[in-house]
N, C-alpha and C positions, 0 to 999 in steps of 0.2 A: 401113766397118764400123759406126763411130762416128756418122755421119750416121742409119743405116740403125735403131741403138739409139737416139740421141736420138727418132726418129720413133716408135720402138716405144712410149717411157716416157710420151711425152707423148698419144699415141693411148689407153694406159690412162691414163693420167691424166685426160684429158676423159670415159673412161667412169666411172671410179669417183664421181670428185669429183659430178657431177651427181645418180648413185643417193642420195648420200650426205646431199646437201641436200637433195633432195625430200622422202627417210625422214625426215631430224632434224625439217623444216617441218613436213610432215604429223602429225608426234608430236606436237609444240610448241604446235599450235594448238586441243590437244587434250590435255591435260598429263592428266586424270580418265577417259580412258579408258584411256591408257598407264597410270597407275597401277590401274587395274582389270584389264590383264592382266600386272602384276605382281605382282599377287594371285592371279591364275590359275596362273601357276606358283608361287606359297608356297601357295596352296593345294594342290597337286599333290606338296610335297614335304611336304604336312602342318604348313607352321610358323608359316602365314598367322595364327593367334592370339597370337604371341610380336610380331610386328613391328609398331610402330605403326602409325598411317595417316601422320602425319606424317615418319616416314621413306620409304614407298613412294611418297609425292609428289614429294617431294624427290629424290628418287631418279629420278621419271617429269620430271621437269622437268631434271634436270644431265643425263642421259641424250640430251635430245633436245637441250639445246643442244652436248653433246662432240660428237655425232654432227653436227651442222649446220656449227660452227664447224669441225672437222677437213674437212667438204668445200670450204667457202667457201677454206679457207687451202690445201690441197693446188688449188684450182682458180687461186689467183696465185700458186702457188709460194710461200709463205712460210714462213720457216724448213721448207726445202727436207728437210734431214735430216731431225729429230725428227716433224716433221710425218707424214714416210710411215712411219718406223718404229711411232708412235702408232696408225695407221691400220692397219698389219699385227697389230699384238699387237691392237686395235679386234676382228677380223675373224675372229683365233684365237680369241680369246673367242664372240664371236657363233657362227661355226661351229659349235664343238663345243654350244655351249649346242642349236644347230638340230638335230643331229645326235641329242641324246638326246630333244628333240620328235616327231625322224622315229622313231624307233626305240620308244619306250613309246609316242607318242600322248597324252601328259596335258591337251593342251588342241588345239581344233581347228583352230587359226590361230593363227600366235604373233606377231601382231600389227608385222611389221615393217614396214609401209607403213600401221600408223595403221588406220582404217575406210575408205582410198580406195581401196587395191586389197588383195584378197585371195587370197592363197595356199595351196596344201598344204603341210604340213609338210615333206614333202620339197622339191616346188618351190623352196623357201625354203632347203631345206639348200644343193642344186645353185647356186641364186643366189648362197649366201655363197662356196659354194668357189670359181666362178668370180672374184667381187670379189678374195678373199683371195689369188689364183694372181696375179692383176692387180697387187694392192697390193704383192706381194713383188717384182714387175720393177721396179716405182715404185720402192723400198725398195734395189735393187740399184744404183740408177743414179741418185739422187735429184737431183745436179749437172746430170741432160740434161733436167731440165724450166724452161722458156722463164719465164722474170720476167715479169708484167705491172705489178707496183711496184716502185721500187726500194728497197733494205734499211732508209734512213731514212724513207721512210713507210708501212712495212710496220705498226706498232705502229696507227696510225691504221683498219686495215681490222681486226685483231684487235680492236682495245676496240668500231671499230661493230659487228660482226657478234656478240660475245658481249651487250653492252646490248642491240641489237635483238630477237633470238629469245628471249633470258631477259623482256623485257619481253612480247613475243607472249604468252608461258606464260602471266603474273602475268595482264594482259588477260587473256586468255583463261578466266583461272580468275573474276576479278572477272565479268566479262562471261560470254556464252557463247563458244562456238569460233566464229572467222570462216568457215571454210569447215567445215558440215555436209556429213560423207558419209555418214551414218545413213542406216537406211530412213524416219526420221522426220525429213527434213528440210522445212522452210520450203517449201511447195506439195507435198508429197506427200502424195496421198490414201490414208491408214487403209486404206478396205476395197478401193482397186482393189491394194494393196500385197499383200492377203490372199488374191487370186484367185488359182488355181488355174488352167495353160494347159491345154485340153481335149487330151484324149491324153498327159498326164505322168502319170506314176506316183510316186505317194508313198513315201517309205521306210518300209520294214518295222521296227517296233518290236516287241520281245519284253521282256515286264514277266513278272518271277518276283516270289514273294512267300515271304517267311521268315517262316513261323509256326512258333508252338510251342504245344507239350501232352503234360500230365506231366512235364516237364524235358526235352523231346523238341523238337528244331529241325529242319524238314524247309525244302524249297524246293517250291514249287507253280508252276504255269503259268493261265491263266484258265481252257484245259480244264479243268484237273482238281482247280480250287479246293475246298478241304476246309469243310464245316458250320462250324455257330457254337460246337463245342467247342474250336475253331483259337485261340489268340489267336495276334493280329496282332502282329511283332515292327518289321519293315521290308520295301522293296520295292527292286527294282533294277529300271533302264531298258534295256533295249542296243538300238543299232542293230544288222537284221541284212541290212541291203540296201541300197543306195542308191538315193536316189529323188530328185524334184522338193521342194525345201522353199523355198515362197513367201518372199520379205524379210520380211514381219510373218508372225509365225505364232504370235506368241504374248500377242495384245493381248486385254485380254480385264478387263470390269468387273464386281463385283461389291456391293451394297451393302452395309454392315457390318451396318443394322438390322434388315434386311428381308432378307439374303441373296441377293437379286433379282442375276440378272444382268441390266445394263442396258446392255452392248454393244452391243446392235443399236439400241437406241434413240438410243442419243450418236450413232453413228455414221451413224443417217439421219435426224438433225434438220437441215433447212435451212436453220435460224437458227444463229446463234451459241452456242458451249460454252466456257464457261472451264473447263480443269482443271488445279488448284494441285496440282501432284507432284510428292511429297517421297519417295523410297525409303524412308527412314528416316528420321519424324518425332520417334527419341530424338536424333539430331544433326542435326536443320533446325534452321535460322537463322531465329529469331522474330525479329528488329530487325524487321523492315518488317511485321506481323503490323497496325499499323494502318493502314498502305496497301490489305493483301490485305484487311482487312474491309471498307475502302470501295469497292473494285471488288468483290466482294460486293453490296455495297448499290446497286451503280449496278444492276450482273447482273439483280438480283430488280427492280428500277424501271424496267428496259428488256421485262423479261420476259425474260430470257436464262437460261441452265441452268447451275450452279456446282456443280463436284463438287470435293471432296479427294480426292485417292488415293494410298495411300500402300500398301505389304507390312507397315506395323507394325501390331500386334495394338492389343488394342480397347483393352487399359491406354496405350497411347501415345499411342493416340487422344484420350482422357479428358484426358492430362495437357495437351498442348495447347491444345483446349478450355480448360482452366482456365486454361492459359497467357493465353493467344490471344486469347479468348474469342469464339472459332468457333462460327458458327452453322449453316456450308455442312455438306452431308450428304456423305459420307465413301464412298470405292468401296474396296477392296481389289485388287490387282494384283500381279505378278509383279514382284521385284526389280531383275533384270537386264532386265527390259523397261522399265520406268522409267527407271534411270540411262544403258537407249540414247535413249529419248525426250527427254531430256532433263538437260546438264549443270549443273545446280543442284539443291540440296537446300534450302529450294524453288525450284521455277520455275513461271511459268506458260505455260500454253500454251492459242492459243484457235482453235477449230476455227470452221470454217462449209461451209456447202454440202454437207453430208453426210459429215463425217469428213474433211475438207482442212487441213490446216495452214498457217494463215496468219501467225501471230504466236508467237513464244519470247520470254520474257524471263527472262533470274535476277532473283533477290531483289534483287539491287543496284539494277537500273535499271526497274524495275516503271512502266508510264504513271501519269505525273501524275494522281490521282484527281479533280483540279482542271478538267483538260480534257474530263473525262470528262463533258460536260453535253449531249451528242446521241446519238439514235441512233447505231451503231457504224458502218452502213452511209454516214452521214455525216460522218465522222472517220478521218484515218490509219491510226489502232488496228485500224481496220475493212476493212483491205486490204492485199495485198500488201507489205511493206517491196520500193524502190527499188533496195537494192543487189543488184545483179545479181552473178553470180561474173566478166562482164570488169571490170564496177568496180572489184571485190576486188583482180584479178590488176593493174590498174591502178595502187593504191593499194600493193599492194606492190612494181612497178616504182617508183613517185614518192617511196615511203620509203627502198627500201633499194636495190634495184639501181641508180635513177639516181646516187644522193651517189655509189656507187663506180665506176660508169662515169665519173664528170667528175673523179673523182680520177685514176682510170687514164692519160684523156685529160691531164689536169695534168701528172700522173707525165711521163711520157711526153712531152712537149712540155719538160716542166724537163728531161730529161734530154737529149734530142736537143738543147737549144741551152745547155748544157755541154758536150756531144760537140762540137762548134762551136768553140765557144769554145775547146776544150782542143787543138781540131788545127788552131784560127788563131793559137795561142799557138807550138805545135811547128813550123810555118811560119815561122812570123817566128824562130825560134831558128835554123832548118838553113838558112837562106837568105842565100848567101853575104856580104858586106860590099862595097859598091863597091872601088876601089881610089882614092887620092888622086890628083887632080889634078896635073901640074908647078907648082912654083911654092907649093904648100900648105904643105907643111913648111919 
């Protein structure tokens, strides 16, 4: 019975740990995305305006680090009692939250796996129920977990894991997420992402308009929209039937000066197009405006299009121009779309070959204007980067997994040699002493 219990506990451990590690990591590489999801929850609760951004961002980094660290500690069976209880507490809270999401449906995607895997709210809830059940099994017999690291060396794994995952989030905030699971990743073709396969039905939406006349408010649809004597108050759109939604369905660019929609012009341009994307110019970092202006001048010299893109109003745009001396034209677009395109405010996106994203830069890692001395097709910046997904996975292996593997092997060898020495000493003590020969006394 004891052997069966040990096997069961360790099977549960090897299911729960990888899920926590994966879930924590894919959110840690995109802490801004996790922050946006937290803000969605707060928006649903009606308290988003009273919680500062630094608190939601700090919560994002801390939550990802906690989940990832608990997964690693469980995998290595470190602090078995405490960790197993913390995981049950963590999964209990997450299960209750996802039950609320499943019932109330305030947001469409809980974001438990970031943008890597999308689950419905009910799928997420049942996933958490299973993980909670497995975690309870582990908590009931935590000492049945087989250790990979001996007690004296466990602090190394704890410290290394926390430092690694926090550094991962901080680097993603400084630069850009190392893994981009969004539809606007490098290599994605925007027009192709907007296509609807033949035969697919679109979701049906119904818009209701709230109008007022003589102090009376009434709701109308497009079919019975009233005359001009009614004053528009508000509108709401609800989805009344399911359908195919393309990965990219809300990308549009409208020039602020003329009101012209230039989406098709930009996406059909076979040459290069720079998009300086700042979801909110009011909060955009202006420390790199000098480099941005030089890149704009380079684009003008080479005949490449360059647009600023924001969701902010004309007042914010004029303020930005006054601060930075920007001369490039601005377009307006949806804020959520811009935050999805790039996790930087501002950030620079380079399109080529009819709307294909070939480069992204944070405002902290813009290309050096001094190196832009030739047409882009003759420069590395004008081509896809070489950091492929296999290369990124190899970097994770070398920087995180390999040191832990080496530590585990060294620890097991040390424990084995210690056991051999202890067994040898015990054998020497229990070995009978030879009788003295005659005459030795």
